[in-house]
N, C-alpha and C positions, 0 to 999 in steps of 0.2 A: 475700086480701091481695095487693095489686098488686106485681109485681116491679119493682125499680129498674133502670133501664137504665144500664149503665156506659158512659161516654163513650169513644169510640175516639180514640186519639191519632194524629195525622197527622205524618208525617216532615217535618221542616222543609225547606222548599224552598231548594236551593242557588242562590245568586245567581251567574249567569254573569259572569265578569270582562269588563269592557269592553275592547276591543282598545286597546293603547297606540299612541299616534301614532308612526309610524316616524320615527326621527331620521336625518338625513343624516350623512355623515362629519364628524368633528370638524375644525374648521378648524385649519390649521397654526399653530404659534407665529409671531409676526410676524418674528422674526429668521430662522426657517427658510424662511418664504414669500419673504422678500427674497433669501436665498441661493439658493433653488431657481430663481430667474430666470436665474442665470448658469450656462450649460451647463458651464463649466470646473470648477464645484464639485461636479459629479455624479461620484461614484466608485462604480460598481456600483449597489448599492441604498442607498448613503449619500449624504448631502448635507453638504458641508463648510460649517459655520456660521462658525467663527472659529478662529484659531490659539491653542492653549494654551501651547505651548512648543516649543523646538527644541534639537537637539543637533548633534553632529558628523556623525551618520549619517542622521537623519530629523527629521520635524516631527510633533508631536502636535496634532490638530485636535479640536475639539468638533464631532461629526457627528450628523446625524439619520438614524436607521435607518428607512427608509420602510415596510418590511413589518411591523415590530413597533411602529412609532410611538413611538420612545423615543430619548433622547440617549445617545450612546456616545462614548468616547474612541478615536480612530482614528489610528494611527501610520503615516505614509507615508515611504518612502525619499526622501531629499532631491531626487533627480533627478525624482521624480514628484509632488512636493508642490504645485507650482503650474503644472504643464504637462499638457496633454492632447494625445495624438498626433493627435486629430481636428482640431486647430486649427493649420493650416499657418503662420499668421502668427507662431506662437510658436517654430517650429523654429530660427529664426536669432536667438533672443533672447540677451541677454548672459548669462543664467543657463546656457544650454547651453555657451557659450564658456568659462565659468569652471569647468565641471565636469570631472572626470577623464574620460579617454577611455572607460573601461569603463562609467561611468554613462551617457554619451551613447549607447554601443552598446546598453546595456540599454533605454534610452528608445526607440531606433529599432526594436528587436526586440520590444518589448512587445505590439504588435498581433498577433504570431504566437501568443501564448499565450491569446488569446480563443478562443471556440468556433469561430467562422468561420475564424480564422487557423490553428487546429489542423487543420481540414479541409483547408486549403490545403497545410499541411505534409505531411499524409498523402498527398494527391494528388501533390505534388511528389516525395516519396520513392518512391511507386509508379511514377511516370513515369521517375524516374531509374533505378530498378531494371530496368524493362522496357527502357529505352534501352541501359543498360550490357550487359544480357544479349544484346540483339540485336546490338550492336556486337561483343561478344566472340565470339558464334556466327559472325558474318561473318568475323572475323579468324581463327578456327579453321579455317573452310572454306578461306579463302585460303591459310593456312599449309600445310594438308595438300595443297592443289592445287599450290602453288609448290614444295614440297619432297617431291613424291610419289616413290614407288619405294623399296621395301625392298631390292631387289636392284640392284646396280651392275655391269652386264655390262661386260666389257672391250671397248674400241673404240679405233680409231686417230683421229688428227686429221682425216685425209682423209674417213673415213666420217662423222664428225660434221658436217663442213662441207657434206655432201650433204643433210643433213636440213633440210627446209623448214619444217615445222610446229613451229617453235621460237620462243619469245619470252622476255621477261624473267619472265613469270608461268607460262609453260608450258615447263618444262625437260625435259631428257633425262638421267636418271641414268647415270653412266658411270664406268669405271675405266680409267686410262691409265698406261702405262709408258714412261718416256723420261728425258730429261735437262733440268735447269734451265740455261739459257744466259745469263740476265741478269735484271735488274730490269724491272718494268713501266714505270717512268719512269727512263730512263738518266741517270746522274749524280746522282740524288737519293739521298743516303746512307741515308735512312730510308724509302725506298719499300718497302712491304710486298707489292705485287703482283709477280708473277714472269712470266717468259717460258718456256714449256715447248716442247720439241722432241722429236719421235719420228722414225721413219724416213719418215713421210709428210708432215710439215709442222710448223708452229709455231702456238701459240695462247697467249693470255693466261690466267693463273691469278689469280683474285681471292681474296685472303685477307681474311676479315672476322671481326671479333669484336664482341660487344655494346658494348664500351668501346674507344674509339679509342686509349687509352694503350697497350693491349696490341698493337694493330697497329703503333704507333710503335716499341715495344720489339722486336717481332719483326723489323721492317724494319732496325732499327739494329744488333741484335746477332746475330740468327739467320740472316738472309738471306746475309751474306758466307760463312758456312760451308756453305750449300746450293748456291750457284752452281757449276756444273760437275760436279755429282754426279748419279748415277742415282737416280731416285725413282719411287714409285708414288703416283699421285694419284687420290683418290676424291672425286666431287662431282657437280654438276649443270651440264650444258652449256646455256647461254642465248645469246640474241641481244638486244642493246639499244643501238643496232642492230649494234654490233661483236660478233662471236662471242667468247665467253670461257667459262671454266669457274669456277663458284663452288666453292671447295674446301670439302669436308667434313673430309677427313683427308689429310695428306701424310706419307708414310712414307719415311724415309731409312734408311741402314744403322744399325740400333740406335736410331733416333730416330723419334718420331711426333709430329706437330703436328695438333691438332684445332681446328676452328672451331666455336664454340658459338652462332652466330646462330640456327640452326635450333632448338636446344634452348630457347633463351631465348624465341623467338617462340611455340613450342608451349606452353611453361609459361605465358606471359602470356595466350595465347588461352584457356587453361583457367581461369586464376584470374579473369579479367575477368567471364565469365558467372557464376562462383561468387559474386563480390561483388554482382552484380545480383540473383541468387537470394536472397542473404542480405537485401538491401534489401526485396525483396518479402515475404519471410518476416517481417521486422521489422514491416512495416506490418500484416500479417495477424495476428500474434500479440500484439505489444506494444501497437500503437496501436488 
């Protein structure tokens, strides 16, 4: 008896999908394409199509978002609603003239908040910090050189006049004992400078304060009581070109008058570099 052959089933062949034809980018809506031709309507990744409404602070526009290809409602501050800082012909428009000053200021400063503008701000802050630090360091060196000397040895007027290597910047610290014989400017009732005399000669005393009002008050009310009295003067002997002594302290019987120019200059020379260092640190940490 012949065996019947069982037919073998074949797996159905899978049809390979035909490749779809690639489609290009969808065309922009007509109103968007027309608005995109005006560079003033480009705000970041948005294109302003038309105005929807406005209020006291801003204007709402129908805008096209380019990356997501959709319409959105975009609200702009009134100062920026129709102006672009890249258009110089619009800076003098009537709109800017009618805006409050703080809107105009914000309009002019708006390029600084872009990415490139922020880099400029960072570099400017860094340069400002370095410049202030260098200026303060130079001021500190000059102050320490111009007011050098912790010790003030006692000397006479004649011995000071013999010193040659003296200038307005290169002084000699000194302590002198003698008598005040008059004002630096005779007849001027508020003259704060004095004339000092010891057994060897006379010399001018320069009284300085950070604020001139204190010099005026000293010359008007204190100097009349000092003239003719024995005093001890501590200061720096200078030539510019007339020889004189810039007072640091003048001691009378039971009274002492201190000049604070040196202290003020020293404090300012320390604070100025500190401000520069803070500026550099602000750029490094915050920005």
